[in-house]
C-alpha positions in Angstrom: 55.0 88.7 125.2 53.2 91.1 127.7 49.8 90.1 126.4 50.2 86.5 127.5 50.6 86.6 131.3 53.0 84.1 132.8 54.7 83.1 129.5 57.9 84.9 128.6 59.0 84.4 125.0 60.6 86.2 122.0 57.5 85.7 119.9 54.9 88.3 119.3 51.1 87.7 119.6 51.0 86.7 115.9 54.0 84.4 116.2 56.6 86.7 114.7 60.2 86.3 115.9 61.5 89.6 117.5 65.2 88.6 117.4 66.0 89.0 113.7 69.4 88.9 112.0 70.3 92.3 113.3 69.5 91.8 117.0 72.2 90.3 119.3 70.4 90.8 122.6 66.8 91.6 123.5 65.4 92.7 126.9 62.0 91.4 127.7 60.1 94.7 128.0 57.3 93.7 130.5 57.6 93.7 134.3 55.2 90.8 134.8 57.9 88.1 135.3 57.2 86.6 138.7 57.5 83.3 140.6 56.0 80.6 138.4 56.4 82.4 135.1 57.4 80.2 132.2 60.6 81.1 130.2 60.6 79.8 126.7 64.0 79.7 125.0 64.3 79.0 121.3 67.0 76.7 119.8 69.2 79.6 118.7 68.9 81.7 121.9 70.2 81.9 125.5 68.2 83.5 128.2 69.9 85.3 131.1 67.6 85.8 134.1 68.4 88.7 136.4 66.9 90.0 139.7 67.8 93.4 141.1 70.9 93.6 138.9 72.2 90.2 139.9 72.4 87.3 137.4 70.4 84.3 138.7 70.7 81.7 135.9 71.4 81.2 132.2 69.0 79.0 130.3 69.5 77.1 127.0 66.8 75.6 124.7 63.6 74.6 126.4 60.9 75.9 128.7 61.6 76.7 132.4 59.6 77.9 135.4 60.9 80.8 137.3 61.6 79.8 140.9 62.0 82.4 143.8 65.0 81.8 146.0 64.1 80.3 149.2 64.2 82.8 152.1 62.8 81.9 155.5 62.2 85.4 156.6 59.8 86.2 153.8 58.2 82.7 153.4 55.1 83.4 155.6 54.6 86.9 154.2 54.7 85.4 150.6 52.1 82.8 151.4 49.8 85.2 153.3 49.7 88.3 151.0 50.7 87.1 147.5 49.3 83.6 147.3 52.7 82.0 146.9 53.9 84.4 144.2 56.9 86.6 144.9 56.4 90.3 144.3 60.0 90.6 143.1 60.5 91.7 139.6 62.8 89.8 137.2 64.5 90.6 134.0 64.9 88.3 131.1 67.6 89.0 128.5 67.7 86.9 125.4 71.0 86.5 123.6 71.1 85.4 120.0 73.5 82.5 119.6 73.2 82.3 115.7 75.9 83.6 113.4 75.3 87.3 112.7 77.0 89.4 110.0 78.1 93.0 110.6 79.0 95.5 107.9 81.5 98.3 108.3 82.9 100.9 106.0 85.3 103.9 106.3 88.3 105.7 104.9 92.0 105.2 105.2 95.2 106.7 103.7 97.9 105.1 101.6 101.7 105.8 101.9 101.2 108.7 99.3 98.4 110.1 101.5 95.9 109.1 98.8 92.4 108.5 100.2 91.2 104.9 100.3 87.8 103.4 101.0 87.2 100.1 102.7 84.2 97.7 103.1 84.3 95.0 105.7 81.9 92.1 106.6 82.6 90.1 109.7 80.6 87.3 111.3 80.2 86.9 115.1 78.7 84.4 117.4 78.0 83.9 121.2 78.8 80.3 121.7 78.4 79.4 125.4 76.3 80.4 128.4 79.4 81.9 129.9 79.8 84.1 126.9 76.2 85.2 127.2 76.9 86.3 130.8 79.9 88.2 129.6 77.9 90.0 127.0 75.2 91.0 129.5 77.8 92.2 132.0 80.1 94.1 129.7 78.2 95.3 126.7 75.9 98.3 127.4 72.7 98.9 125.4 69.9 101.4 125.1 66.2 100.6 125.1 65.3 97.0 124.9 67.7 95.7 122.1 71.4 95.5 121.4 71.7 95.5 117.6 74.7 94.6 115.4 74.9 98.3 114.5 75.5 99.0 118.2 78.2 96.4 118.3 79.9 97.9 115.3 79.9 101.3 117.1 82.4 99.7 119.5 84.3 97.7 117.0 84.5 100.3 114.2 87.5 102.2 115.6 89.4 99.0 116.0 88.9 98.1 112.3 89.9 101.6 111.2 93.1 101.5 113.3 94.0 98.0 112.0 93.6 99.0 108.3 95.5 102.3 108.6 98.3 100.4 110.4 99.1 98.6 107.2 97.7 100.9 104.5 99.8 104.0 105.6 103.0 102.1 104.9 101.9 100.6 101.6 101.9 102.3 98.1 98.5 102.8 96.6 99.1 100.4 93.7 100.2 97.6 96.0 97.4 97.8 98.5 95.5 94.9 96.9 98.6 92.7 97.0 98.4 93.1 100.8 94.8 92.1 101.1 95.5 88.7 102.8 97.8 90.3 105.3 95.3 93.1 105.9 92.5 90.6 106.5 94.5 88.7 109.0 95.5 91.9 110.8 91.9 93.0 111.1 90.8 89.6 112.3 93.4 89.5 115.1 92.6 93.0 116.3 88.8 92.4 116.2 89.0 89.0 117.9 91.1 90.4 120.8 88.6 93.3 121.2 85.4 91.3 121.0 86.5 88.5 123.3 86.1 90.8 126.3 82.3 90.9 125.5 82.0 87.1 125.1 81.8 87.5 121.3 83.6 85.0 119.0 84.8 86.3 115.6 84.3 83.8 112.8 85.1 85.2 109.4 86.4 88.6 108.1 86.1 89.8 104.5 88.0 93.0 103.5 87.8 95.1 100.4 90.0 98.2 99.9 89.9 100.5 96.8 90.8 104.1 96.0 88.1 106.7 96.9 88.8 108.8 93.7 87.2 107.4 90.6 89.9 109.0 88.4 92.6 107.2 90.4 90.7 103.9 90.0 90.6 104.3 86.2 94.3 105.2 86.0 95.3 102.2 88.1 93.2 100.0 85.9 94.9 101.3 82.7 98.3 100.8 84.2 97.3 97.2 84.9 97.2 96.7 81.1 101.0 97.5 81.0 100.7 101.2 80.1 103.2 103.7 81.5 102.0 106.5 83.7 102.1 109.0 80.8 100.2 106.6 78.5 97.6 105.9 81.1 97.0 109.6 81.5 96.7 110.1 77.8 94.3 107.2 77.4 92.2 108.3 80.3 92.0 111.8 78.8 91.1 110.3 75.4 88.2 108.4 76.9 86.8 111.5 78.5 87.1 113.4 75.2 85.4 110.5 73.3 82.5 110.5 75.8 82.0 114.3 75.1 82.2 113.8 71.3 85.6 115.4 70.7 87.0 114.3 67.3 90.6 114.6 68.4 90.2 111.9 71.1 92.2 109.3 69.0 95.1 111.8 68.6 95.2 112.3 72.3 95.4 108.5 72.8 98.4 108.0 70.5 100.1 111.3 71.4 99.9 113.0 68.0 98.9 116.5 67.1 95.5 117.2 65.5 95.5 119.5 62.4 92.2 120.9 61.2 93.3 121.6 57.5 95.1 118.3 57.0 93.7 116.4 53.9 90.9 119.0 53.2 90.5 120.3 49.6 89.5 123.9 49.3 86.6 124.4 46.8 85.7 128.1 47.4 87.6 131.1 48.4 86.8 132.9 51.6 87.7 136.4 50.4 84.1 137.1 49.2 82.9 136.4 52.7 85.6 138.4 54.5 85.4 141.5 52.2 82.0 141.7 50.7 81.6 144.1 47.6 78.7 146.6 47.4 75.9 145.7 45.1 75.4 147.7 41.8 72.6 150.3 41.7 69.3 149.1 40.3 68.2 150.5 36.9 65.5 153.3 36.8 61.9 152.3 36.1 60.9 151.8 32.4 58.6 154.9 32.5 61.5 157.2 33.1 63.8 155.9 30.3 64.3 158.0 27.1 63.6 156.5 23.7 66.8 155.1 22.1 65.9 156.4 18.6 65.1 160.0 19.5 67.1 163.1 18.7 68.7 163.2 22.1 70.3 159.8 21.6 70.9 160.0 17.7 73.8 162.3 16.6 72.6 162.2 13.0 69.3 163.6 13.8 68.9 167.1 12.2 68.5 170.0 14.6 65.3 171.9 15.1 64.6 174.5 12.4 66.9 172.9 9.9 64.3 171.2 7.8 64.4 167.8 9.3 62.3 165.0 7.9 58.7 165.4 8.1 
Protein backbone atom coordinates (compact mmCIF):
# COMPACT_ATOMS: atom_id res chain seq x y z
CA UNK A 1 0.00 0.00 0.00
CA UNK A 2 1.07 3.66 -0.38
CA UNK A 3 2.14 3.88 3.28
CA UNK A 4 4.87 1.24 2.79
CA UNK A 5 7.31 2.75 0.31
CA UNK A 6 8.87 0.33 -2.12
CA UNK A 7 6.46 -2.56 -1.47
CA UNK A 8 3.46 -2.96 -3.77
CA UNK A 9 0.73 -5.29 -2.50
CA UNK A 10 -3.04 -5.79 -2.31
CA UNK A 11 -2.97 -5.72 1.50
CA UNK A 12 -3.86 -2.69 3.57
CA UNK A 13 -1.82 -1.40 6.51
CA UNK A 14 -3.74 -3.68 8.89
CA UNK A 15 -3.37 -6.72 6.65
CA UNK A 16 -6.84 -6.65 5.09
CA UNK A 17 -7.18 -7.99 1.55
CA UNK A 18 -8.53 -5.40 -0.89
CA UNK A 19 -9.51 -7.80 -3.67
CA UNK A 20 -12.63 -9.41 -2.26
CA UNK A 21 -15.14 -11.71 -3.98
CA UNK A 22 -16.63 -8.81 -5.94
CA UNK A 23 -13.38 -7.33 -7.35
CA UNK A 24 -12.05 -8.75 -10.61
CA UNK A 25 -9.25 -6.23 -11.19
CA UNK A 26 -7.65 -3.62 -8.95
CA UNK A 27 -5.34 -0.77 -9.93
CA UNK A 28 -2.64 0.08 -7.41
CA UNK A 29 -3.58 3.70 -6.55
CA UNK A 30 -0.16 5.15 -5.66
CA UNK A 31 2.43 6.52 -8.08
CA UNK A 32 5.47 5.49 -6.05
CA UNK A 33 6.33 2.39 -8.10
CA UNK A 34 9.89 2.95 -9.29
CA UNK A 35 12.94 0.92 -10.17
CA UNK A 36 13.66 -1.47 -7.32
CA UNK A 37 10.13 -1.59 -5.92
CA UNK A 38 8.92 -4.99 -4.79
CA UNK A 39 5.76 -6.44 -6.32
CA UNK A 40 4.01 -8.93 -4.05
CA UNK A 41 1.57 -11.23 -5.83
CA UNK A 42 -0.74 -13.49 -3.83
CA UNK A 43 -1.53 -17.08 -4.79
CA UNK A 44 -4.92 -16.20 -6.31
CA UNK A 45 -3.78 -13.13 -8.28
CA UNK A 46 -1.96 -12.03 -11.40
CA UNK A 47 -0.10 -8.72 -11.58
CA UNK A 48 0.19 -6.85 -14.87
CA UNK A 49 2.91 -4.19 -14.89
CA UNK A 50 2.49 -1.26 -17.26
CA UNK A 51 4.63 1.73 -18.13
CA UNK A 52 3.31 4.65 -20.16
CA UNK A 53 0.39 2.51 -21.36
CA UNK A 54 2.57 -0.39 -22.53
CA UNK A 55 2.45 -3.78 -20.82
CA UNK A 56 5.90 -4.77 -19.60
CA UNK A 57 5.31 -8.07 -17.84
CA UNK A 58 2.77 -10.34 -16.13
CA UNK A 59 3.67 -11.83 -12.75
CA UNK A 60 2.25 -14.86 -11.00
CA UNK A 61 2.53 -15.87 -7.33
CA UNK A 62 5.66 -14.53 -5.60
CA UNK A 63 7.61 -11.33 -4.97
CA UNK A 64 9.44 -9.55 -7.76
CA UNK A 65 11.69 -6.50 -8.09
CA UNK A 66 10.78 -3.91 -10.69
CA UNK A 67 13.63 -3.50 -13.15
CA UNK A 68 13.98 -0.49 -15.44
CA UNK A 69 14.59 -1.38 -19.11
CA UNK A 70 18.21 -0.84 -20.03
CA UNK A 71 18.67 2.33 -22.10
CA UNK A 72 22.17 3.57 -22.88
CA UNK A 73 21.09 7.15 -23.52
CA UNK A 74 19.68 7.64 -20.04
CA UNK A 75 22.08 5.43 -18.09
CA UNK A 76 24.46 8.21 -16.95
CA UNK A 77 21.61 10.63 -16.21
CA UNK A 78 19.92 8.01 -14.05
CA UNK A 79 23.05 7.38 -12.01
CA UNK A 80 23.88 11.08 -11.60
CA UNK A 81 20.56 12.61 -10.69
CA UNK A 82 18.40 9.78 -9.31
CA UNK A 83 20.86 7.54 -7.53
CA UNK A 84 20.17 4.59 -9.79
CA UNK A 85 16.36 4.85 -9.55
CA UNK A 86 14.36 5.61 -12.64
CA UNK A 87 11.89 8.53 -12.48
CA UNK A 88 9.49 6.66 -14.72
CA UNK A 89 6.14 5.86 -13.23
CA UNK A 90 4.72 2.35 -13.40
CA UNK A 91 1.22 0.95 -13.03
CA UNK A 92 0.42 -2.31 -11.30
CA UNK A 93 -2.92 -3.96 -12.07
CA UNK A 94 -3.88 -6.99 -10.00
CA UNK A 95 -6.24 -9.52 -11.58
CA UNK A 96 -8.25 -11.90 -9.44
CA UNK A 97 -7.76 -15.47 -10.70
CA UNK A 98 -10.22 -17.02 -8.21
CA UNK A 99 -13.68 -18.17 -9.25
CA UNK A 100 -16.13 -15.29 -8.84
CA UNK A 101 -19.93 -15.42 -8.95
CA UNK A 102 -22.07 -12.78 -10.69
CA UNK A 103 -25.80 -12.38 -10.21
CA UNK A 104 -28.12 -10.98 -12.85
CA UNK A 105 -31.90 -10.53 -13.00
CA UNK A 106 -34.35 -9.09 -15.50
CA UNK A 107 -37.62 -9.48 -17.40
CA UNK A 108 -38.63 -11.46 -20.47
CA UNK A 109 -41.84 -12.26 -22.38
CA UNK A 110 -43.47 -15.60 -23.13
CA UNK A 111 -45.22 -16.57 -26.36
CA UNK A 112 -48.50 -15.16 -24.98
CA UNK A 113 -46.64 -11.90 -24.15
CA UNK A 114 -46.93 -12.70 -20.45
CA UNK A 115 -44.20 -11.09 -18.38
CA UNK A 116 -41.51 -13.37 -16.93
CA UNK A 117 -38.79 -12.72 -14.38
CA UNK A 118 -35.43 -14.46 -14.38
CA UNK A 119 -32.55 -14.81 -11.91
CA UNK A 120 -29.14 -16.00 -13.15
CA UNK A 121 -25.93 -16.84 -11.29
CA UNK A 122 -22.83 -17.45 -13.39
CA UNK A 123 -19.25 -18.16 -12.32
CA UNK A 124 -16.20 -16.69 -14.06
CA UNK A 125 -12.42 -17.12 -13.85
CA UNK A 126 -9.27 -15.64 -15.41
CA UNK A 127 -7.07 -18.69 -15.83
CA UNK A 128 -3.80 -17.71 -17.53
CA UNK A 129 -1.44 -14.72 -17.72
CA UNK A 130 -2.48 -14.23 -21.34
CA UNK A 131 -6.10 -13.98 -20.21
CA UNK A 132 -5.07 -11.36 -17.64
CA UNK A 133 -3.46 -9.31 -20.42
CA UNK A 134 -6.63 -9.58 -22.52
CA UNK A 135 -8.70 -8.37 -19.56
CA UNK A 136 -6.44 -5.35 -19.02
CA UNK A 137 -6.42 -4.50 -22.71
CA UNK A 138 -10.12 -4.90 -23.54
CA UNK A 139 -12.17 -4.34 -20.38
CA UNK A 140 -12.48 -0.64 -19.45
CA UNK A 141 -12.91 0.36 -15.81
CA UNK A 142 -13.48 3.50 -13.75
CA UNK A 143 -11.53 4.52 -10.68
CA UNK A 144 -9.21 1.88 -9.28
CA UNK A 145 -11.37 -1.26 -9.39
CA UNK A 146 -13.24 -3.39 -11.89
CA UNK A 147 -16.04 -5.13 -10.00
CA UNK A 148 -18.28 -8.03 -10.92
CA UNK A 149 -21.13 -5.53 -11.17
CA UNK A 150 -19.20 -3.71 -13.90
CA UNK A 151 -18.67 -6.98 -15.77
CA UNK A 152 -22.38 -7.74 -15.56
CA UNK A 153 -23.06 -4.32 -17.06
CA UNK A 154 -21.47 -5.64 -20.25
CA UNK A 155 -22.82 -9.20 -20.04
CA UNK A 156 -26.39 -8.37 -18.92
CA UNK A 157 -27.77 -7.54 -22.40
CA UNK A 158 -26.32 -10.78 -23.74
CA UNK A 159 -28.17 -12.76 -21.06
CA UNK A 160 -31.43 -10.95 -21.73
CA UNK A 161 -31.18 -11.58 -25.46
CA UNK A 162 -30.45 -15.29 -24.96
CA UNK A 163 -33.42 -15.79 -22.62
CA UNK A 164 -35.88 -13.93 -24.84
CA UNK A 165 -34.71 -15.89 -27.86
CA UNK A 166 -36.21 -19.05 -26.36
CA UNK A 167 -38.89 -17.63 -24.04
CA UNK A 168 -40.76 -15.72 -26.75
CA UNK A 169 -41.47 -18.92 -28.68
CA UNK A 170 -42.42 -21.00 -25.62
CA UNK A 171 -45.85 -21.05 -23.89
CA UNK A 172 -45.86 -19.78 -20.34
CA UNK A 173 -46.80 -23.14 -18.81
CA UNK A 174 -43.96 -24.92 -20.62
CA UNK A 175 -41.16 -22.48 -19.83
CA UNK A 176 -39.80 -24.61 -16.96
CA UNK A 177 -39.69 -27.65 -19.22
CA UNK A 178 -37.16 -25.75 -21.35
CA UNK A 179 -34.91 -24.81 -18.43
CA UNK A 180 -32.02 -27.08 -19.48
CA UNK A 181 -32.15 -25.83 -23.04
CA UNK A 182 -32.38 -22.27 -21.75
CA UNK A 183 -29.35 -22.75 -19.47
CA UNK A 184 -27.27 -24.15 -22.33
CA UNK A 185 -28.28 -21.28 -24.60
CA UNK A 186 -27.30 -18.66 -22.02
CA UNK A 187 -23.99 -20.44 -21.37
CA UNK A 188 -23.06 -20.50 -25.06
CA UNK A 189 -23.89 -16.83 -25.59
CA UNK A 190 -22.07 -15.72 -22.44
CA UNK A 191 -18.95 -17.78 -23.10
CA UNK A 192 -18.60 -16.42 -26.61
CA UNK A 193 -18.98 -12.85 -25.34
CA UNK A 194 -16.68 -13.08 -22.29
CA UNK A 195 -13.90 -14.88 -24.17
CA UNK A 196 -12.99 -11.58 -25.86
CA UNK A 197 -12.07 -10.19 -22.42
CA UNK A 198 -10.04 -13.25 -21.39
CA UNK A 199 -12.78 -14.44 -19.00
CA UNK A 200 -13.71 -18.11 -18.85
CA UNK A 201 -17.31 -19.01 -18.00
CA UNK A 202 -17.61 -21.95 -15.62
CA UNK A 203 -21.21 -22.63 -14.49
CA UNK A 204 -24.56 -21.02 -15.23
CA UNK A 205 -27.73 -21.38 -13.14
CA UNK A 206 -31.02 -20.05 -14.53
CA UNK A 207 -34.38 -19.61 -12.79
CA UNK A 208 -37.42 -18.32 -14.74
CA UNK A 209 -40.88 -17.69 -13.24
CA UNK A 210 -43.99 -15.55 -13.95
CA UNK A 211 -43.78 -11.98 -12.73
CA UNK A 212 -47.48 -11.87 -11.75
CA UNK A 213 -48.26 -13.57 -8.42
CA UNK A 214 -51.79 -14.44 -9.60
CA UNK A 215 -50.41 -16.21 -12.63
CA UNK A 216 -47.99 -18.19 -10.45
CA UNK A 217 -50.88 -19.35 -8.23
CA UNK A 218 -53.05 -20.37 -11.20
CA UNK A 219 -50.24 -22.37 -12.78
CA UNK A 220 -49.62 -24.10 -9.44
CA UNK A 221 -53.29 -25.07 -9.19
CA UNK A 222 -53.29 -26.42 -12.73
CA UNK A 223 -50.31 -28.56 -11.80
CA UNK A 224 -52.65 -30.49 -9.47
CA UNK A 225 -54.72 -31.54 -12.49
CA UNK A 226 -57.40 -28.83 -12.34
CA UNK A 227 -58.89 -27.37 -15.47
CA UNK A 228 -58.52 -23.67 -16.22
CA UNK A 229 -62.04 -22.91 -14.94
CA UNK A 230 -61.56 -24.97 -11.77
CA UNK A 231 -58.20 -23.33 -11.12
CA UNK A 232 -59.81 -19.88 -11.35
CA UNK A 233 -62.62 -20.94 -9.00
CA UNK A 234 -60.22 -22.37 -6.42
CA UNK A 235 -58.00 -19.30 -6.62
CA UNK A 236 -61.02 -17.03 -6.08
CA UNK A 237 -62.19 -19.23 -3.20
CA UNK A 238 -58.81 -18.92 -1.49
CA UNK A 239 -58.95 -15.14 -1.70
CA UNK A 240 -62.52 -15.15 -0.33
CA UNK A 241 -61.48 -17.44 2.54
CA UNK A 242 -58.59 -15.13 3.45
CA UNK A 243 -61.09 -12.26 3.71
CA UNK A 244 -63.52 -14.30 5.84
CA UNK A 245 -66.27 -14.70 3.23
CA UNK A 246 -68.57 -17.60 4.23
CA UNK A 247 -69.42 -18.47 0.63
CA UNK A 248 -65.81 -19.44 -0.21
CA UNK A 249 -66.55 -23.23 -0.25
CA UNK A 250 -69.46 -22.67 -2.62
CA UNK A 251 -67.13 -20.78 -5.00
CA UNK A 252 -64.65 -23.68 -4.90
CA UNK A 253 -67.25 -26.32 -5.85
CA UNK A 254 -69.17 -24.04 -8.22
CA UNK A 255 -72.49 -24.10 -6.31
CA UNK A 256 -74.79 -21.14 -5.50
CA UNK A 257 -75.00 -19.81 -1.98
CA UNK A 258 -78.54 -19.25 -0.50
CA UNK A 259 -78.82 -17.17 2.64
CA UNK A 260 -82.22 -18.64 3.78
CA UNK A 261 -81.40 -22.29 3.16
CA UNK A 262 -81.87 -24.43 6.34
CA UNK A 263 -82.80 -21.45 8.58
CA UNK A 264 -85.91 -21.70 10.87
CA UNK A 265 -87.84 -18.47 11.29
CA UNK A 266 -88.74 -17.84 14.94
CA UNK A 267 -90.07 -14.27 14.84
CA UNK A 268 -91.98 -12.27 12.27
CA UNK A 269 -90.47 -9.20 10.81
CA UNK A 270 -93.70 -7.24 10.29
CA UNK A 271 -93.50 -5.64 13.71
CA UNK A 272 -90.10 -4.19 12.80
CA UNK A 273 -91.09 -3.09 9.31
CA UNK A 274 -94.48 -1.49 10.30
CA UNK A 275 -94.29 -0.43 13.94
CA UNK A 276 -97.67 0.36 15.69
CA UNK A 277 -98.16 3.58 17.74
CA UNK A 278 -98.07 3.14 21.48
CA UNK A 279 -101.43 3.55 23.50
CA UNK A 280 -101.85 6.82 25.43
CA UNK A 281 -100.82 6.75 29.03
CA UNK A 282 -103.63 7.00 31.73
CA UNK A 283 -104.20 10.34 33.57
CA UNK A 284 -102.67 10.85 36.97
CA UNK A 285 -104.52 9.42 39.99
CA UNK A 286 -105.39 12.89 41.38
CA UNK A 287 -107.48 13.75 38.31
CA UNK A 288 -109.61 10.54 38.28
CA UNK A 289 -113.27 10.68 39.46
CA UNK A 290 -114.54 8.30 42.21
CA UNK A 291 -116.11 5.21 40.76
CA UNK A 292 -118.99 5.16 43.33
CA UNK A 293 -120.14 8.78 42.96
CA UNK A 294 -123.38 10.02 41.34
CA UNK A 295 -121.63 10.72 38.06
CA UNK A 296 -120.67 7.12 37.58
CA UNK A 297 -123.72 5.45 39.27
CA UNK A 298 -127.01 5.60 37.31
CA UNK A 299 -129.00 4.47 40.33
CA UNK A 300 -127.92 7.38 42.41
CA UNK A 301 -130.91 9.73 43.11
CA UNK A 302 -130.78 13.17 41.62
CA UNK A 303 -130.27 16.29 43.65
CA UNK A 304 -133.37 17.58 45.38
CA UNK A 305 -135.22 14.28 45.20
CA UNK A 306 -134.59 13.21 48.75
CA UNK A 307 -131.62 11.07 48.33
CA UNK A 308 -130.08 9.17 51.17
CA UNK A 309 -128.68 11.21 53.90
